[in-house]
C-alpha positions in Angstrom: -17.7 31.3 24.9 -14.5 29.2 24.8 -12.1 29.5 21.9 -11.7 26.1 20.2 -8.3 24.6 20.5 -6.3 24.2 17.3 -4.0 21.2 17.1 -0.3 22.1 17.0 0.4 20.1 13.8 -2.5 21.7 12.1 -1.5 25.2 13.2 2.0 24.7 12.0 0.8 23.3 8.6 2.3 19.9 9.1 -0.8 17.7 9.1 -4.1 18.0 7.1 -6.3 16.0 9.5 -9.3 15.9 7.1 -7.1 14.3 4.4 -5.5 12.0 6.9 -8.9 10.7 8.2 -10.0 10.0 4.6 -6.8 8.0 4.0 -7.2 6.1 7.3 -10.8 5.1 6.6 -9.6 3.1 3.6 -7.8 0.7 6.0 -5.1 0.2 3.3 -1.4 0.5 3.8 -0.2 3.9 2.7 2.7 4.8 0.5 4.1 7.9 2.3 6.4 10.0 0.2 8.3 13.0 1.6 10.7 14.9 -0.7 13.2 17.3 0.7 16.0 19.4 -0.7 18.6 16.8 0.1 16.8 13.6 -0.8 13.5 11.7 -0.7 12.0 9.3 1.9 9.4 6.7 0.9 7.7 4.5 3.5 5.0 1.9 3.7 2.9 2.8 6.7 0.0 1.0 8.3 -2.4 2.5 10.8 -2.7 1.1 14.3 -4.7 2.7 17.2 -1.6 3.3 19.3 0.2 5.0 16.3 1.2 4.4 12.7 3.4 1.4 12.1 6.2 1.8 9.5 6.4 -1.5 7.6 9.4 -0.5 5.4 11.4 2.6 4.6 13.7 3.5 1.7 15.7 6.7 1.6 18.4 8.0 -0.7 20.9 7.0 2.0 19.7 3.3 1.8 20.2 3.4 -2.0 23.7 4.7 -1.5 24.6 1.9 0.9 22.8 -0.9 -1.1 23.6 -0.1 -4.7 26.0 2.8 -4.5 23.8 5.5 -6.1 23.1 8.9 -4.7 21.4 12.1 -5.7 18.1 13.9 -5.5 16.6 13.5 -9.0 13.9 11.6 -10.8 16.0 8.5 -11.3 16.8 8.1 -7.6 13.2 8.7 -6.7 12.1 6.0 -9.1 14.6 3.5 -7.7 13.6 4.2 -4.1 9.9 3.6 -5.1 11.0 0.4 -6.9 13.0 -0.9 -3.9 10.1 -0.1 -1.5 7.7 -1.9 -3.8 9.9 -5.0 -3.8 10.1 -4.9 0.0 6.3 -4.6 0.2 5.8 -7.5 -2.2 8.0 -9.7 0.0 5.8 -8.8 3.0 2.7 -9.8 1.1 1.3 -6.3 0.4 -0.7 -6.2 -2.9 -2.4 -2.8 -2.6 -1.6 0.6 -1.2 -2.7 4.2 -1.5 -0.5 7.2 -2.0 -0.1 9.7 0.9 1.8 12.7 -0.3 1.0 14.6 2.9 1.1 18.4 2.4 3.0 18.2 -0.8 1.4 18.6 -4.2 1.9 16.0 -6.8 3.5 17.5 -9.9 3.2 15.8 -13.2 6.6 14.1 -13.8 7.9 15.1 -10.4 9.8 13.1 -7.8 6.6 12.0 -6.0 5.2 10.7 -9.2 8.5 8.9 -10.0 8.4 7.1 -6.6 4.8 6.1 -7.4 5.8 4.7 -10.8 8.7 2.7 -9.3 6.3 1.3 -6.6 3.8 0.3 -9.3 6.5 -1.2 -11.5 7.5 -3.4 -8.6 4.1 -5.0 -8.8 2.0 -3.2 -6.1 -1.4 -1.9 -7.2 -1.9 1.8 -6.4 -4.8 3.8 -7.7 -3.4 6.5 -10.0 -3.5 8.0 -13.4 -0.7 7.2 -15.9 -0.7 10.9 -17.0 1.2 12.0 -13.9 4.2 9.7 -14.3 7.5 11.1 -15.7 8.3 10.1 -19.2 10.7 7.2 -20.0 13.3 9.7 -21.1 13.4 11.3 -17.6 13.5 7.9 -15.9 16.3 6.8 -18.2 18.1 10.0 -17.3 18.5 11.5 -20.7 18.2 15.0 -19.2 21.2 14.3 -16.9 24.9 14.7 -17.6 25.7 11.4 -15.8 22.6 9.1 -16.1 22.3 5.8 -14.3 21.6 2.6 -16.1 18.2 1.9 -14.6 17.9 -1.7 -15.8 21.3 -2.5 -14.1 20.2 -0.8 -10.9 16.9 -2.7 -10.9 18.8 -6.0 -11.1 21.0 -4.9 -8.2 18.0 -4.0 -6.1 16.3 -7.3 -6.9 19.4 -9.2 -5.7 19.5 -7.2 -2.5 15.9 -7.4 -1.6 15.2 -11.1 -2.4 
């Protein structure tokens, strides 16, 4: 009897193919969020048979170039989701689904902050409001040097439109 082959990305724990197939069956654009120790990457991805097509990407580096903010906290995650949502709206996207990959969504965490920013930009994503960070965290009251979120949102709106 032949041993079944295990895909390399499954073996290394990078891709959960069962979860990916369920997301692809929806035929909706996916909001892909990948946090790291240094920052966060949020992308709007659409499936194509030859490979996934990235429609838009926002990283913490983009935010630093566009509106001169940097960091790896809830505020920056929210702003990256907001910027991606505005870009998606200009492309005519009205609906997306969240693809956190192998990461767990923590209540009030960075992935939830990206999702809240994306929804605040006007894109419909199925989610519960219970997982979003509180307004105090988005306003940065827990930080020594908080950003003015409303001012940053205005800057992002000017850059995107």
